[in-house]
N, C-alpha and C positions, 0 to 999 in steps of 0.2 A: 504494500500500500504506500502511495506517495503522500507523505505527511507534509502539510503546509505549515510553515512557521509564522508566528505573529508578525515578524518583521518583513515578510515577503510581499506585502501589498501596499499599493499607493493610492487606491481608490476603493469605493464601496464594491464595485464590480469584482475587484480582486479579493476583497475581504469576505464576501458572501460565501464562497466555497469553504473557506476556513471556518466561518461561522457554522455552516452545516456540518462540517467534520466534527466540531465540538458539541453537536447535538445529535449524535448517532443513536442514542438510547431512546426508544419509543416513549418511555415514561417521561423522560426529560422533555421531549417535544410536546407531549400532551400537557405537562405542567406549564410550559411556556405558552401554549395555545390558550389554556384557561386563564392564565395570568393576564395575557394580552386582552382576552375577551372581557375580563374583569375591569381592566383599565379603561377600555372603550365604554363599558357600561357605566362606570363611575363618572367619566367625563360627560357622557350624555345626560346622566342624572343631574350633574351640577349645572349643565346648560338648561335643563328643563326646570329645575327648582330655583336656580339662582343662588344656591347655598354654596359659597366658595369653600366652606370648611370641609366639604366632601373631598376636595383635592388632596387632603392629608392622606387619604387612603390609596392614592395612585401609586406612590413608590412602595408602600407596604404590600399591596396586592401584586404589583408588577414584579418587584424584586423578590418578594416572598416565595411565590410559586417557582420562579426561575431558579433561585438559589437552592431551594430544596431539590430541584431536578439535578442541578450540577453537583452539589455536595453529597447527596445520598444515592443517586442513580448513575449519573455520568462519571462521577468521581474525578472531576476536573475543576479548574478555577474559571469562573465566568469571565468572558471577554470584556465585560463591562468595566473591569478594573483597569485595563490598559487602553481600551477603545470604546469609551462610553457612547459616543454618537453613532459610530458604525454599528455597535451592538444594539442600540435602540432601534435603528433602522432595520437591522437584521430581524429583530423580534416581529416587527410589523410585516416585513416581506415574507418571513417564514409563516406567519399567521395566514397571510393571503395565499401562499403556496399550498398550505394544508387545506384551506377552504376550496380551492379550485382543483385539488387532487394531484398537484405536481409532486407533493411530498406526502408519504404515508405517515400515519400517526398510529 
């Protein structure tokens, strides 16, 4: 298997294969999916209600599900620590890719 290192990319297009490599465990992908779904739901709820205090839950739900997936199932360190923006984008792209069936879960 050709392993991609964290320093091997210069763009999100180069990062995303690395991101997927770090999410090989189906349980980890499922946890990311539900964490991202939770974040989307919270943001929509905040928009609907106008209660900005709900935004406190965004990082708790988003990171909580993802980090459980990494630490207990994938047994690796989340890419968020070194590449927070690419990793955030990766969460939403993987969410979309799971929804449209490009990635199994």
